[in-house]
C-alpha positions in Angstrom: 2.1 -2.7 34.3 1.2 -6.2 32.9 -2.6 -5.5 33.4 -2.3 -2.2 31.7 -0.4 -3.7 28.8 -3.2 -6.2 28.3 -5.7 -3.4 28.3 -3.8 -1.6 25.7 -3.9 -4.5 23.3 -7.5 -3.6 22.9 -8.7 -0.5 20.9 -9.0 2.7 22.9 -9.8 4.9 20.0 -13.1 6.8 20.1 -14.9 6.4 16.8 -18.3 8.0 17.3 -17.6 11.5 18.7 -16.2 13.4 15.7 -12.8 13.7 14.1 -11.2 15.6 16.9 -12.1 12.9 19.5 -10.9 10.2 17.1 -7.5 11.8 16.5 -6.8 12.7 20.1 -7.9 9.3 21.5 -5.8 7.6 18.8 -2.8 9.7 19.9 -3.2 8.6 23.5 -3.7 5.0 22.3 -0.6 4.8 20.2 1.6 6.8 22.5 0.9 4.5 25.4 1.4 1.4 23.3 4.8 2.8 22.1 5.9 3.2 25.7 4.5 0.1 27.3 4.5 -2.6 24.6 7.4 -4.3 22.9 8.2 -3.4 19.2 6.8 -5.8 16.6 9.5 -7.7 14.8 8.4 -7.7 11.1 10.3 -10.1 8.9 9.5 -12.5 6.0 8.0 -15.0 8.3 5.7 -12.4 9.9 4.5 -11.2 6.5 3.9 -14.7 5.3 1.9 -15.4 8.4 -0.1 -12.2 8.2 -1.0 -12.5 4.5 -1.1 -16.2 4.1 -3.4 -17.4 7.0 -6.6 -16.4 5.3 -7.9 -14.0 7.9 -7.3 -10.7 6.1 -10.1 -9.1 4.2 -8.1 -9.2 1.0 -9.0 -12.9 0.7 -12.5 -12.3 -0.3 -15.3 -14.6 -0.8 -15.8 -16.1 -4.3 -19.2 -14.4 -4.8 -17.6 -10.9 -5.3 -18.3 -9.1 -8.6 -15.4 -7.7 -10.5 -16.4 -4.2 -9.4 -16.5 -5.3 -5.7 -13.1 -7.0 -6.1 -11.4 -3.9 -7.6 -13.0 -1.2 -5.4 -13.8 -3.1 -2.2 -17.1 -4.6 -1.1 -17.1 -3.3 2.5 -19.8 -0.6 2.7 -19.2 0.2 6.4 -18.8 3.9 7.3 -15.5 4.7 9.0 -13.0 7.5 9.3 -11.1 8.0 6.0 -9.1 10.8 4.5 -10.5 12.6 1.4 -9.0 15.8 0.1 -6.9 15.9 3.3 -9.9 16.0 5.5 -11.2 13.3 8.0 -14.7 12.3 7.0 -16.9 9.3 7.4 -16.9 7.1 4.3 -16.1 3.8 2.8 -12.9 2.2 1.6 -14.4 2.2 -1.9 -14.6 6.0 -1.8 -10.8 6.2 -1.4 -10.0 3.6 -4.1 -12.3 5.4 -6.5 -10.1 8.4 -6.1 -6.7 6.6 -5.9 -6.9 4.3 -8.9 -7.4 7.0 -11.5 -4.2 8.6 -10.3 -2.4 5.3 -10.9 -4.0 4.9 -14.4 -2.9 8.4 -15.3 0.7 7.6 -14.5 0.6 4.4 -16.5 -1.0 6.2 -19.4 1.7 8.9 -19.3 4.7 6.6 -19.0 3.8 3.7 -21.2 2.5 2.9 -24.7 0.3 0.2 -26.1 2.1 -3.1 -25.9 4.4 -2.0 -23.0 4.8 -4.1 -19.9 3.6 -2.6 -16.5 4.9 -4.2 -13.3 3.4 -4.0 -9.9 5.8 -4.7 -7.0 3.8 -6.2 -4.1 0.6 -6.9 -6.1 -1.4 -8.6 -3.3 -4.5 -10.1 -4.7 -4.1 -8.3 -8.0 -7.0 -5.8 -7.8 -4.9 -2.8 -8.8 -3.8 -4.7 -11.9 -7.3 -5.7 -12.6 -8.4 -2.1 -12.7 -5.5 -1.1 -15.0 -6.2 -4.0 -17.3 -9.8 -3.0 -17.6 -9.0 0.7 -18.1 -5.9 0.2 -20.4 -6.3 -3.3 -21.9 -3.7 -2.6 -24.6 -0.8 -2.9 -22.1 0.8 -6.0 -20.7 0.7 -6.5 -16.9 2.8 -8.5 -14.4 2.3 -8.6 -10.6 5.0 -9.7 -8.2 3.8 -10.9 -4.8 5.6 -12.6 -1.9 2.9 -14.9 -0.6 1.7 -17.9 -2.7 -1.8 -17.6 -1.1 -2.2 -14.1 -2.5 -1.1 -15.2 -6.0 -3.6 -18.0 -5.9 -6.4 -15.7 -5.0 -5.3 -13.2 -7.6 -5.2 -15.7 -10.4 -8.7 -16.8 -9.5 -10.1 -13.3 -9.2 -8.4 -12.0 -12.4 -9.8 -15.0 -14.4 -13.2 -14.1 -13.0 -12.7 -10.5 -14.2 -11.8 -11.7 -17.7 -8.5 -9.6 -17.8 -5.0 -10.6 -19.0 -2.6 -10.3 -16.0 0.3 -12.5 -15.1 1.0 -13.1 -11.4 4.3 -14.4 -10.0 5.5 -15.4 -6.5 8.6 -13.2 -6.0 10.5 -11.4 -3.3 10.8 -7.8 -4.5 13.9 -7.3 -2.3 15.9 -10.1 -3.9 17.4 -10.6 -7.4 14.6 -10.9 -10.0 14.4 -12.4 -13.4 11.5 -10.8 -15.4 10.5 -11.4 -19.0 11.4 -7.8 -20.0 11.9 -4.4 -18.5 8.6 -2.6 -17.8 7.9 0.8 -19.1 6.7 1.6 -15.6 7.0 -0.1 -12.2 4.8 0.8 -9.3 3.8 -0.1 -5.7 0.7 0.8 -3.7 1.1 0.3 0.0 3.5 -2.6 -0.5 6.9 -1.1 0.3 5.4 -0.1 3.7 5.4 -3.7 4.7 9.2 -4.0 4.4 10.9 -3.6 7.7 14.0 -1.5 8.3 16.0 -0.5 5.2 14.7 -3.4 3.0 12.6 -0.9 1.0 15.9 0.3 -0.5 16.5 -3.1 -2.1 12.9 -3.1 -3.5 13.5 0.4 -4.9 16.7 -0.7 -6.5 14.9 -3.6 -8.2 12.2 -1.2 -9.4 14.8 1.1 -10.9 16.5 -1.9 -12.6 13.3 -3.1 -14.2 11.5 0.2 -15.1 12.4 1.9 -18.3 10.5 5.1 -18.0 9.2 5.7 -14.5 8.7 4.4 -11.0 5.6 5.3 -9.0 5.4 4.6 -5.2 2.1 5.3 -3.6 3.0 4.6 0.0 2.7 6.0 3.6 5.8 8.2 3.7 6.0 9.4 7.3 8.6 12.0 6.5 5.9 13.9 4.6 3.2 13.7 7.3 2.0 17.1 8.6 3.2 18.6 11.8 -0.2 18.3 13.4 -1.8 16.1 15.9 -2.9 13.8 13.1 0.6 13.7 11.7 2.2 12.9 15.0 -0.4 10.3 15.7 0.3 8.7 12.3 4.0 8.5 13.2 3.2 6.9 16.6 1.0 4.3 14.9 3.9 3.2 12.7 6.5 3.3 15.4 6.2 -0.1 17.0 5.6 -2.1 13.8 8.8 -1.0 12.0 6.9 0.2 8.9 8.5 2.0 5.9 11.0 4.7 6.7 13.6 6.4 4.6 12.1 6.0 1.1 12.9 9.6 -0.1 16.5 9.1 1.2 16.8 5.8 -0.6 15.8 7.4 -3.9 18.4 10.2 -3.3 21.1 7.8 -2.4 20.5 5.8 -5.5 20.8 8.9 -7.7 17.2 8.6 -9.0 15.4 11.5 -10.6 12.6 12.3 -8.2 10.1 14.6 -10.0 7.3 14.5 -7.4 7.3 13.8 -3.7 4.2 14.9 -1.9 1.1 14.0 0.1 -2.0 13.3 -1.9 -4.6 13.7 0.9 -6.1 10.1 0.6 -6.2 7.2 3.0 -8.4 4.3 3.8 -7.0 4.7 7.3 -6.5 8.4 8.1 -3.6 7.5 10.3 -1.9 5.7 7.3 -2.0 8.4 4.7 -0.5 7.6 1.3 1.9 9.9 -0.5 3.4 9.8 -4.0 7.0 9.3 -4.9 7.4 9.7 -8.7 10.7 9.0 -10.4 11.5 9.5 -14.1 14.3 7.5 -15.7 
């Protein structure tokens, strides 16, 4: 058992024999890991370690151009999800489709001069895109890890855009300069273990005047297919986001859209959209 567990810490997925082989081998991989390996305990310390140690690709080299910073500089071909289909492509191909969706929501729910707040802003590249596309708004990014904020400030300055970044825990009480017209998250709430995403959603509701947009992996919406079940298995051990639609319902929020959007940099971590109007 111990030897098998050590083997399973490797990657058993088959990448080079088509989408069917990739999905089925991934299903076997994550199913065995769910049975044989202990669950991952994800808390603040875990997140700080994962995002602050400088080994993640988000902490890019200083030579990146603004375009590479925003859309990603990794040109390797991999399995991605576009239009709800597994295809070989780049991370950039997904971001080029995802970011215009975000910009449309910001344009619809804010006016020039309004504040736009990102919860879990990472290294600020989503805000950099918005500030470039809609420079007449004000932007604020909230991020847990100081390392990410430092990187964001450096890269945003390089892009020549006006964005404020703050170190903040989006699940705790916040003091912001003003309510935003819109608050949003992109694959940030997914990092919150257990029910802590409810606290973040409460904060977003408190600080958003017009709308809340969550573009997150929402496992409750995943298809009842081999890919959908594999995606659920992938999230099982790591205590990723669960219950977001129920949190919105319990808080009495006006959900106007809750659906899959058929995009993912990792086809087993498909993002969906939860759109709330205030």
